N, C-alpha and C positions, 0 to 999 in steps of 0.2 A: 740592765743595770751595770755600771762600771764599779769595780771593786777598789776601795780606798783603804790604805794603811796610814794610821796617824802615829807620828813619832815625836815625843817630847818627854823630857826628864821630869816635868812637873805633873803629878797625877791630877791636880785640880784643873790644870789647863786641858788635859786630855778629856776629863769628864765633862768640862764645860762645853768644849767643842762638840763632843759626842752627843750631848743632849740638846744644845741650842739650834743645831741645823736640821732642817727637814730633808734628810738625806734622800729618801725615796722620791720626794717631789722634784728634787734636783737631778734625779737620774743616777744616783750613786748608792752604794751599799758600803757602810763602814764595817769591814771584815775583821779588824783587829787594831790594837794599839800597842806600842812598845816604848820603853823609857830610854833607849839609846840606839845608836846606829848599829851596834853589834847584834843586838836582839832583832832589829829590823831586817838585817841581812839574812839571818837564819830563818825568819818568818817568810821572807820573799822566796827563799830557796824551796820551801815546802809548799807555799801558797802564793803563786804568782798574782800580782795585782796590777791594775791599770794606772793607779795614781798613788804616789807617796807624798803625804803632807808632813813636812818635817821642820823642827826647830834646828838651829845651828849649834849652840853650845850645849853639849851633852857629854857625859863620861864615856870612856872606852873608845867609841868611834863617834865623832861629831857629825853634824848635818852635812858638812862639805865632804867628809870621808865617805859618808853614805851615798851622797850624790855622785861622787867619783865611781864608786862601785857599781851603782845602778847604770851610769853612763857606759861603763865598760862591759857589764854583764847582762843588763836588761834594757837595751837602748829603746825598746818600745814603751817603757814605763814613763809616764809623765811625772815630773818632779815639781812640787810647789814648796818653796821655803817661806816660813814666817819666822821673823826674828826681831829682837829688839836692837839689833846692830845695823846701822846704815853705812858701815865702813865700806869705802870704795873697793878695797881689795876683795872683800866678800862678794860684792856685785860682779867683779871681774871673773872670779872663780865660778860663780853661778852661770855666767854666760858660757864659760869654757865647758861646763858639764851639761849644757843645753837645758838649764832650769827654765821651766815655762813661766813661772810667776815668782817674784820676790816681794813678799809683803812685810811691812814693818809693824811690829807690835806697838801698842795694843791694837788688835784687829776686832772689829765688830762682826756679829753674825751676818749682818747685811752685806758687809764688804766681802766676807769669805764666800757667801752665797753667790755674789756677782762673779767672783773669780772662778768658782766651780761651774757656773753657767757657761762662761767663756770656754773653759776646758772641755765641758761636755760637747759643745758645738764643734770644737776642734776634733775631738775623738769620734764624733758622729761622722764627720767628713772623712776621716782616715778609714773608718770602718766601711763606709760606702765604697771608697776607693778599693779597699781589699776585696770586698764582695764583687765589685765590677771586674777586677782583674781575675778573680777566681772563676767567674762566669765565662770570661773570655778564654781562660786557660782550658776549661772543659770543652768549650766549643772548638778551640784550636786543636785539641787532641783528637776530637771526633773528625775534624776537617782533614787532618793529616792521614786519616785512615780511609777516606771515602774517594769517590770517583772524581771529585773536583780537582784533586791533585793531578790525576792522570790527564784530565782535560787541560789543566793549566800547563803541564809540561808539553803536551802536544801543540798547544797554541804558541808557546814560546819557541818551539822548533820551527813552526810555520812562519812566525813573524820575524825571527832572526835569520831565517834562510839556512838553517843547519841540516835540514832533511828535505827530501824530495817533496815538492808542493802537493802533488796529487796524492801521495801516500799519507801526508798529514791530513788533507781534507777528507780522505776516506776514513781515517781513524777517528776523526772528530764526528763525522756523519754517523758512525756506529754508536756514538754516545748521544746522538740527537742534536748535535751542533751543526747546523747547515749554514755555510757562509756563502751568500750569493749577493751580487750587486754589480753595479757598473762603476762605482768609485769607492775607494777604501782610504782610511787614514788610521794611523796608530798614535795614541796619546800616552804619555808617561806621567804618572802621578807620584809625587815624592813628598814625604812628610818633612816639613820645615823645622829645622833646629831642634830635632827630637832630643838630642843629648842635653840641651839646656832646659827643655820642658820637664824632664824627669830627673836627670842626674843619676848617681849611683855607680856601682862598680861595673866593669865591662860585661861580666856574665849576666847580671840582672838587666843591664841595658839591652843586650842582645836578645834576651828572652822577651822583654816587654816591647822592644821594637818589632819583633815578629807578631806579637799580639795586636799592636796598633795597626800594623800593615794588614792583618786579618780583618780588622774592623773597617778600614778604608776600602779593602777589596769588596766586602759585603755591601757597604753603602753604594759604592760605584756600580757593582753588579746589579743591584736592585733598580737603581735609577736608569741605567742603560737598558735593562730589560723592559721597564715600564714604557720607554720610548720606542721599543723595538728597533734599536739603533745599532746593536752590536753585542759584545761580550767583554767582561773584565776578567783578568787573571793576574796572578802574582808570579813574577819571575824569580830566578834563583838568588837575586840580590835583594829580595824583599821589596822590590819596587812594583807598584801596581801599574799594569798596562791595560789599555782599553783598545780593542780592535773595533773600529766603526766601519759600517758599510751602508750603502744606500743605492737606490735606483733613481734618486732625485738629486743629481749633482748640483743643480742650481741653488738648492736650499741647504746643501751639505754644510758649508762653512758656518752659517748662522746657527743651524741645529746643533752642531758639535760644540760650539762655544757656549751655547745656552745650557747644554747638558753638563759641560765641565763646570760652569758657574754653579749649577744646582748641586753638583757633587761637593764642591768646596763648602757651600753653605750648610749642607746636611752633615758633613764630617765635623765642621766646627760646632754645630748645634749638639751633635751626639757626644763628642769627645773633647771639645775645646782645643782641637788641633788645627793648625793652619797647614794647608797643602798647596804646593805649586804644581801646575799642570802645563806640560808642553805638548803641542799638537804637531805631529809630523806632516810632511808634504802629501799631496794627493798622489795616489797611484790607481791605475785602472784594472790591474789584475793581481790576484793573490801572490803570484810568484815575485812581485816587486815590493811586497810588504816590508822587506828588510830595509829598503831605502827610506820609507816613512819612519820606521823604528829608529834608524840611525840619526835621522834628522831630529826626531823628538828627543832622543837622549842627548844630543849635542846642544839643543836649545835650552836644556835645564841649566846650562852654564850661565845663561843670562840672569839667573836668579840673583847673582852677586850684585848686579846693578839695579835690577827692578825691585829687589826685596822680596819678603815673604808674601805668600798668598797671591801670586801673580799667575796669569795665564799667558803663555807664549805661543804664538802661531807662526810656524815656519814660513807661511805664505806672506807674512808681513815683510815689507821692504824696510831694511834698516839703513839708518844714516851711516855714511862712512866715518869712522873714528880716526881722525888725524890729530895727534896731540900737538902738532905745530900750531893748531888753532888756539891752544891754551898757553903757548909760550909767553904771551903778553901778560897773562894773569900772574905769573911768578914775579915779574917786574913790578906789577901793581901792588902785590902783597908786600914786597920788599919796601916799597915807598910808604905804604900804610903803616908798617911797623916802625920805620924810621921816624915818621911824623907823629907816631903815637895815636893814630886814628883807628880806634878799635872798630867803629861802625863800618868803615871802608874795608878793613881787613875781613870782617865777617861777611860783607857783601860779596867780595871776590871768592871767598871759600864757598859760599852758597852757589855761586855761578859754576864753580868747578864741579861740585856734586851734581848739579842739575845736568850739566853737559855730559858727564860720564853716564848718568842714569838714562838719559834720553837716547844715547847711542848704544846702550846695552853693552858696554865695554866689559870684557872678561876680567877675572881677578888678576891674572899675571900682568896684563898690559896696564891695568889701573895701578897696580902696586909700583910699577916702574916710575910712573909719574908722581905718585904720592911720596915715594922715597926721596925724589928730588925736592918736592915741596917741603918735607920735614927738614932737609939739610939747608934749604934757603932760609927757613924760619930760624934755624939754629945760628947760621952765619950772621944774620941781621942782628940778633940779640947779642952775640958775642962781640960785636963792634964796641959795645959800651959796657958789657958785663962778661968778663973773662971766665967767671965761675959758672956760667950757664952751660949746661951739657945737653946732649941728645942721648938719653939712656937706652940701653939695649932693649929693655922691656917695652919701651914706647915703640921702637922699631918693630919688634916681634909682634906686639899686639895689633898694630895697624896692618902688618903683613898677613896675619892670620884671621883678621876680622871676617865675620860671616857674610857681610854685605857692605856695599859702598856707604850706606847710611851709618852703619856702626863704625867703619873706618874713618869717615869724615868727622864723626863725633869725637873720636880720639885725637884726630889732627887739630880740631878746634880747641880741645882742652890744652894741648901742648902749646898752640899758638897763643892762647890767652895767658898762660903762665909766662911765656916769652915776652909778651907785651908788658905784663906787670913788672917783670924783671928789668926790662929796658927803661920803663918809666922810673922805677926806683933808683936805677943807676944814675939818673939825671938829677937826683935830689942831693942835698947836702948830706954829710955823714950823719948829722943829728936827725934830719928828716927821715933818712933810711932806717935808723935805729928805732925811731918812734913808730914808723910803719911796720917794722918787724915785730915790735912789741904788741901793736894792735892785732897783727895776725896771730901772734902767740896767744893772746887773750881770747880771740875768737875760737881758737882750737881747744883751749883748756879751761874755758870759763866754768865748766861743770865740776872742776876739782875744787872742793871747798877749802883746800890748803893753799890754793894759788895766792901768792903774795908778791910784794916788791922784791924780796930777796931772790925768789925763784926766777923772776924776769931778768934781774940784773946778772944772775949767774948764767942764764941762757945767752945774754948779750955780751957777757964778759966786760961789765962796766960797773963802776961804783954806784951806790944808791943815790948819793947826792948829785953826781953828774947826770945820771939817768933822769932823776926828778926834774932837773933844770931843763934838759933838752926836750923831755916829753911835754912839759907844760908849755914851752915855747912853740913846739911844733903843732900841738893839738888844742891848746887853750884849756886843757883839763889836767887834773892830777891823775895819777895812776888809778887811785881808788874810784874817782868819778867815772873814768873810762870803763873800768871793770863793772861798776854798778850799772852803767848805761847799757852795756852789752848784755849783762844778765837780765835786766828788766825787759829788754827787747825780745830776748829769747823766751822769757816767761810769758810775755804777751802772746807770742806766736803759739806756744803750747796751750795757753788758756783758750785761744780762739779755734785752734785746729785739732785739738785732741780732747779726749774725755778723761784725762788723767786727774787723779786727786791732787789737791793742793800740796800735800806732803810729797807726792811723787814729783811734781813740777819743781818744788823747792830743791829736792835732791838733785834733779837733772841740771839745774842752773847754778849749783854750787853752794846751796845753803844747807848746812847740817841740822839747823833748827827751823822747823816749819813756822813757828810763831814769829821768829825774827824775820823770816822771809815776808810774812804778811805785813809786818810793820814797815820794812824797807819798801815793799811794793806800794803801800798806801802813801808813803812819803814821796815816792817818785811820781805816782800817777794821780794821787788824790782819791783813789778808790781802793777797796780791798780786792784781792784776787777774785772772790766770788762776785762782787759787784761788777768788776771789769768783764768777766766772762758773760754775765747776764746782759750787760750793756752791748756786748758785741755778738749777741745772738746764739750763745752756746746753750 
């Protein structure tokens, strides 16, 4: 059972919510209620809870003040706000304090039950994650005390060639690890993009990275042992290495690749983690294992061009990467931008990405070319739009991208903005201002206060002048354009989400849900509910 604290200055509201909900069936226990944020803070200090359900307007400390305190002092507590205020500023503050749900009053028992059901599922997932990490932590602590660590260090010295080979083999033999064969290979297994998978501070990341490596080592070790193909261990950098050996060299390459693929599949199934695996070159004696290891470590650099979840075999013959082959693409992209041919521009960008990926070009060499590409795009757009810039954050983001796929995605975004800027610069002054107004409406349609004065202030133009040029350029009045955009967004939300009508109304800029329904029916001929049903929601 998850513990809930209810906070509202109206005693009748507290009693009604307390009685009407089937708390136990929902997986919760209502452990207390308070009439203001100050009392709630004192309660939580003495009796920690999982969920706080709070109103906004209360004496002493209001709901936002309580949310701020919980965010700073009890970040693990889930906050649900229910309020009669749909003010945009409240919603922004709620996001700032990581409020899980923002519900508008009046709220029914059914609606509140649905919210709590969603929260319970979220908390269940978090609890399972904590239990899983706790289990891993205990296993990891045991691991660091047992002989597996000694064996792993001996294998690392053997594979990296930092100790006499015979001495390492003898030490391993004493622990029951006998390495015999006519062919050997070393594979390196690395967790892809771990920092983005989890996030968090450096200390937590380091700890959990070690735990994830422990899991990958166990999975790899079990699979390799099942195939009687070698042994897995973890090196001092938390990288998993696998020493393969065989007396059937003709089948060796196929068997190793199949085992590596099986490891990838099982790691993903167990932990939803992607791993990349590089396989070093063949060697025929243990004293040459360092060559295979160095080859495998070097091959992991190909991950930039191949992407996550790849297997790299050092025995593969790679195409020579000569960027002179791509020099013509820069000219073609320049021409496409000048002519305003977006499809051609994207076609040439696709060709560049494919070329780099197929030749497994490393990060540094690829960045040299992508840097030139960004500057070419910038220069082409500046020919007609002096205000168009190449921001430092665009350059740094492309340079630090994890893979060529991610880098090219950023390049495409910049190129698309450049193309739009160049097209706009070829328009009349009035057409450009109308286009800018439409862009502004698309970005701010959710603001119920959005109006003609706000647009004109943004464009630095009089309302009469704007109304004239906007109508001439678009064939619509400002209000017609705003209504069209809001209705299109509402249609998307009705078809693609399970939001309530009042939630959709708020998201598309209507403070009054009833007026939203009237406007929607006027625009579409159907009520929101009818439209959603008609489109299969």
